[in-house]
C-alpha positions in Angstrom: -24.5 -6.0 4.6 -26.7 -2.8 3.8 -25.5 -1.7 -0.3 -26.7 1.8 -1.6 -28.2 2.5 -5.0 -25.4 3.8 -6.9 -23.8 0.4 -5.8 -27.1 -2.1 -6.8 -28.0 -0.5 -10.5 -23.8 -1.1 -10.4 -24.6 -4.6 -9.9 -27.4 -4.8 -12.0 -25.3 -3.5 -15.6 -23.3 -6.1 -14.3 -25.5 -8.6 -14.0 -26.3 -8.5 -17.4 -22.3 -8.4 -18.9 -21.2 -11.8 -18.2 -18.2 -10.7 -15.7 -16.8 -7.9 -13.8 -13.3 -8.0 -15.1 -12.7 -4.8 -17.6 -10.2 -5.0 -20.4 -7.1 -5.0 -18.7 -3.8 -5.6 -21.3 -2.0 -7.2 -18.7 1.2 -7.8 -20.7 1.3 -4.7 -22.4 1.3 -3.0 -18.8 3.8 -5.2 -18.1 5.7 -4.9 -21.7 5.4 -1.4 -20.3 6.9 -1.0 -17.2 9.6 -2.9 -17.9 11.2 -1.0 -20.3 10.9 2.1 -18.3 12.1 0.5 -15.4 15.0 -0.7 -17.4 15.9 3.0 -18.1 15.7 3.4 -14.5 18.2 0.9 -13.7 20.6 2.0 -16.7 19.6 6.2 -14.5 20.6 4.6 -11.2 24.3 3.1 -11.3 24.5 4.4 -8.2 23.0 1.2 -5.3 22.4 3.8 -2.5 20.7 5.9 -4.0 17.3 4.7 -4.3 14.4 5.9 -6.5 11.5 7.4 -4.9 10.2 10.5 -6.7 11.0 13.3 -9.3 12.3 17.0 -7.6 10.8 20.2 -8.7 13.6 21.4 -11.3 12.6 17.8 -13.2 15.7 16.0 -11.6 15.5 12.6 -10.0 14.6 12.7 -6.7 16.7 9.8 -4.9 16.7 8.8 -1.5 19.2 6.6 0.7 18.3 2.7 2.1 17.5 4.1 5.6 14.1 6.8 3.8 10.4 4.6 4.7 10.5 3.6 0.8 13.8 2.1 0.1 12.5 -1.4 -0.2 9.9 -0.1 -2.8 11.7 0.0 -5.8 13.9 -3.5 -5.5 9.5 -5.0 -4.4 9.3 -3.9 -8.0 11.4 -5.3 -9.9 10.5 -8.7 -8.1 7.4 -7.8 -9.7 8.2 -7.3 -13.3 10.5 -10.7 -12.3 7.7 -13.0 -11.4 5.7 -11.5 -14.7 8.3 -12.2 -16.7 10.4 -15.1 -15.6 13.3 -13.0 -17.1 16.6 -14.2 -14.6 17.9 -10.7 -15.8 15.0 -9.3 -13.6 16.1 -11.3 -11.2 19.5 -10.1 -10.9 18.7 -6.8 -10.7 16.0 -7.4 -7.8 18.5 -8.5 -5.5 21.2 -6.0 -6.1 18.6 -3.4 -4.9 17.7 -6.0 -2.3 20.6 -6.0 -0.3 21.4 -2.8 -0.9 18.6 -2.3 1.8 19.9 -5.2 4.2 21.9 -3.1 6.4 18.2 -1.4 7.0 17.3 -5.4 8.6 19.1 -3.4 12.3 16.8 -0.4 11.8 15.1 -0.1 15.1 14.4 3.5 14.9 11.8 3.4 12.4 8.4 1.7 12.0 8.9 1.2 8.0 10.1 -1.9 8.0 7.4 -3.7 6.1 7.7 -1.4 3.5 11.5 -1.0 4.1 11.8 -5.0 3.9 8.9 -7.1 3.4 8.7 -5.0 0.1 11.8 -6.2 -1.7 13.0 -9.1 0.7 9.6 -10.8 1.4 8.9 -11.2 -3.0 12.3 -12.1 -3.5 12.1 -15.3 -0.6 8.5 -16.4 -2.2 9.6 -16.1 -5.2 13.3 -18.0 -4.6 13.9 -19.2 -1.1 17.0 -17.7 -1.2 17.7 -18.2 3.0 19.8 -15.0 3.0 16.2 -13.2 2.6 14.7 -14.9 5.2 17.8 -14.7 8.0 17.1 -10.5 7.2 13.4 -10.7 7.5 13.6 -12.6 10.5 16.4 -10.0 12.2 14.2 -7.1 10.2 11.2 -8.7 12.5 12.7 -8.4 15.9 13.7 -4.7 14.9 9.8 -3.7 14.3 9.1 -5.2 17.4 10.7 -3.7 19.6 9.0 -0.9 18.8 5.8 -2.5 20.3 5.2 -0.9 24.2 2.6 -3.2 26.0 1.5 -1.1 28.2 0.2 1.2 25.0 -0.7 -1.6 23.6 0.8 -0.5 19.7 4.3 0.0 17.8 4.9 3.5 18.3 5.1 5.7 14.4 7.7 8.1 14.5 10.6 9.2 17.3 10.2 12.6 16.4 7.3 14.4 18.5 4.0 15.6 17.0 3.6 19.0 18.6 3.4 18.0 22.5 2.8 14.3 21.5 5.7 11.8 22.8 3.9 8.6 21.5 2.3 9.1 17.9 0.4 6.3 15.8 -0.7 6.1 11.9 -2.9 4.5 9.8 -0.3 3.7 8.0 1.4 1.4 10.6 -0.9 -1.1 9.6 0.4 -2.1 6.5 3.8 -2.7 8.1 2.2 -5.7 10.0 1.7 -7.9 7.5 5.9 -8.7 8.0 5.6 -9.4 11.1 2.4 -11.8 10.6 4.9 -13.9 8.3 8.4 -13.7 11.2 5.3 -15.6 13.0 5.1 -18.3 11.0 8.0 -18.8 9.6 9.8 -18.1 13.6 6.9 -20.2 15.4 7.1 -16.9 17.5 4.1 -16.2 19.0 5.1 -13.4 20.0 5.2 -11.4 16.3 1.3 -12.2 16.4 0.4 -11.2 19.6 1.7 -7.0 18.6 -0.6 -7.5 15.0 -3.1 -8.1 16.5 -3.0 -6.2 19.6 -1.8 -3.0 17.4 -4.6 -3.8 14.7 -7.3 -3.6 17.4 -6.8 -0.6 19.3 -6.1 0.6 17.0 -10.0 -0.3 15.4 -11.1 1.1 18.3 -9.1 4.6 18.1 -8.3 5.3 15.1 -12.2 5.7 13.1 -14.3 7.8 12.8 -18.8 6.9 12.5 -18.3 7.3 9.3 -15.5 4.8 8.6 -12.9 6.8 7.7 -9.9 7.7 9.3 -7.7 9.7 11.5 -4.5 10.1 10.0 -2.4 10.0 13.8 -3.3 8.6 16.9 -1.6 10.7 19.4 -0.9 8.5 22.8 0.3 8.8 26.2 2.0 6.7 29.0 -0.7 4.0 29.8 -2.6 3.9 25.6 -4.7 6.9 26.6 -6.1 9.1 24.1 -4.7 12.3 23.9 -5.0 13.6 20.5 -6.3 12.8 16.7 -4.2 14.8 14.2 -3.5 14.6 11.1 0.0 15.2 9.6 -0.1 14.7 5.9 -4.1 15.0 5.7 -5.9 18.9 5.0 -6.8 19.1 8.3 -7.1 16.8 12.1 -11.3 15.9 10.9 -10.4 15.2 7.3 -9.9 12.1 5.0 -6.7 11.9 3.6 -7.1 9.3 0.8 -3.7 7.4 1.0 -5.0 7.1 4.8 -7.8 5.6 3.8 -6.6 3.2 1.0 -3.7 1.9 4.1 -6.2 0.8 6.3 -8.6 -1.1 3.5 -5.4 -2.8 2.4 -4.7 -3.6 6.6 -7.3 -4.8 7.4 -8.1 -7.4 4.3 -4.2 -8.2 5.2 -5.5 -8.7 9.7 -8.6 -10.7 7.9 -7.1 -13.3 5.9 -3.8 -14.1 8.5 -6.9 -14.3 11.7 -9.6 -15.3 10.0 -11.8 -13.1 12.6 -15.1 -11.6 10.8 -14.4 -8.7 12.9 -11.6 -7.7 10.0 -13.3 -8.4 7.7 -15.9 -6.2 8.9 -13.5 -3.6 9.4 -12.5 -3.9 5.7 -15.5 -3.4 3.9 -16.2 -0.7 6.0 -13.3 1.1 4.7 -13.6 0.4 1.5 -17.6 1.5 1.7 -16.7 4.8 2.9 -13.7 5.0 -0.6 -16.5 3.5 -3.0 -19.0 5.7 -2.0 -17.7 9.0 -1.6 -19.5 11.5 -2.9 -16.0 12.8 -3.7 -14.7 10.2 -5.4 -14.3 11.0 -8.8 -15.8 8.7 -11.9 -12.1 8.4 -12.7 -12.2 6.3 -9.0 -8.0 7.9 -8.9 -9.1 9.8 -5.2 -8.9 13.1 -4.7 -5.3 13.4 -2.3 -7.9 14.6 1.0 -11.7 13.4 0.4 -12.2 17.4 2.1 -10.4 18.5 -1.1 -12.3 17.6 -4.3 -10.9 20.0 -7.4 -8.0 19.5 -6.3 -4.6 17.1 -7.4 -5.2 13.4 -7.2 -2.7 10.7 -5.4 -2.9 8.0 -7.7 -1.0 6.3 -5.1 -3.6 6.2 -3.2 -5.8 4.7 -6.6 -3.0 1.2 -6.7 -2.6 1.1 -3.1 -6.7 0.4 -2.8 -6.1 -1.2 -6.2 -4.9 -3.9 -5.0 -6.3 -3.6 -1.5 -10.0 -4.8 -3.4 -8.9 -7.8 -5.2 -7.8 -9.3 -2.5 -10.9 -8.1 -0.3 -13.3 -9.3 -2.5 -11.9 -13.1 -2.3 -13.4 -13.0 1.0 -16.7 -11.6 0.3 -20.1 -12.6 -1.5 -20.4 -13.3 -5.1 -22.0 -10.1 -5.1 -19.9 -7.7 -3.4 -17.0 -9.8 -5.1 -18.8 -8.3 -8.3 -18.6 -4.8 -7.0 -15.0 -4.6 -5.4 -13.7 -6.5 -9.0 -15.6 -3.6 -11.3 -14.5 -1.0 -8.9 -10.5 -2.1 -8.4 -10.9 -2.7 -12.2 -12.2 1.1 -13.4 -8.9 1.7 -11.2 -6.7 -0.1 -13.5 -8.0 1.6 -16.2 -7.9 4.5 -15.0 -4.1 3.7 -14.2 -3.0 2.2 -17.5 -4.8 5.1 -19.4 -2.4 8.0 -21.1 -4.0 9.8 -18.2 -2.0 8.9 -15.3 0.4 6.3 -17.2 3.8 7.8 -18.3 5.1 7.9 -21.8 7.9 5.7 -22.7 11.3 7.5 -21.8 9.3 10.1 -19.6 8.9 10.8 -15.7 12.9 9.7 -14.6 11.1 6.5 -16.1 8.2 6.2 -13.3 5.3 4.1 -14.3 2.4 6.2 -12.8 2.2 10.1 -13.0 0.2 11.8 -10.4 0.6 10.8 -7.0 1.0 13.2 -4.2 3.3 12.9 -1.4 2.8 15.2 1.4 0.9 17.6 0.3 0.6 20.6 3.6 4.7 21.3 3.9 4.2 21.5 -0.3 6.4 18.4 -1.0 6.5 15.4 -3.4 2.8 17.1 -5.2 1.7 15.7 -8.1 4.6 13.7 -9.0 5.8 9.6 -9.1 6.3 7.8 -6.8 7.8 4.9 -6.2 5.4 3.7 -3.7 2.4 3.6 -6.5 4.0 1.5 -8.9 5.0 -0.6 -6.2 1.1 -1.2 -5.5 0.0 -0.8 -9.0 2.2 -3.7 -10.5 0.9 -5.8 -7.3 -2.6 -5.0 -8.0 -1.8 -6.1 -11.9 -0.4 -9.4 -11.0 -3.4 -9.8 -8.6 -5.7 -8.9 -11.2 -4.8 -11.3 -14.1 -4.8 -14.0 -11.2 -8.1 -13.3 -10.5 -8.6 -13.0 -14.6 -7.4 -16.6 -15.2 -9.4 -17.9 -12.1 -12.6 -19.8 -13.4 -14.9 -18.5 -11.3 -18.9 -18.2 -11.7 -20.0 -14.2 -11.8 
């Protein structure tokens, strides 16, 4: 893969620096996260009200379990437990994981990967609790009902987008990891086939010549593309920052699970679009849309991208690996700085500030978001693991 001059210069500098890692103190960041999330637990005794964001008046913005983000709080608690090994975090994670249990039967959303796999998947990985496993397998069956073989994709929203009846959003790539897990645990090859069909059709239709992604592709009953739109981006032809990060993460997972080189190639292309974009700020935390330099940032996009890069680097040649680690490290250094990390006890106990949820709807603009914290903690765990692996850089 050809690299531009900026990348080559950075690699030249890194060749004299000894390694691609910066100065992130993961233990310190998790100590802070635990303190913040203890405050979150203390201020959220109601297990039907899930931490989401901050309202315009500064009050906590909570959601019910059927909201697409309901699994992230429990997932973050599992990550804190994974790092600290303190049983109190295991108990808290279990409480907030089981609070989402009823959504295993929800066939009205494509977001069960977020809602179930983030809490139950991490919980099962760390504890092998059979209740978690059975909940996940039921949820996978529910998610699979949204796949239409004639269209070849998992339907996103049940609501119409304008007049279009079968919208598919780039975010949907994030739910395939859940189905891959279910395929392995159940032996049901159909889950695997759904993932491949969805990823292939997304690869075919969602990406532009510059490797940026549309937010929404609207399909007809036979799988024909009838419109290319946005809902959360600045314009139909713009590159919504979090959408680019979802795609990067999703195709990295596709390569991990299939070892099909076309998915790795696509992940590299998306990474190149993000990292070499002239509108990417120096601190590597994107503006909410790449077409809107100078406007609000989206810390969640940086956290997702950093986590994805720290996996993608493991499938990359040595020099590219160094580059991805250095860029992910810069993102995490920025997010861990006072520019994006809240002060203790503030920010409604969320870790990160300055995310943007849905600016066109004037919703969740320049606020904390629960999934920004989740992917930030995930990225820190991946960073620590890589940092402690003996590799020659």
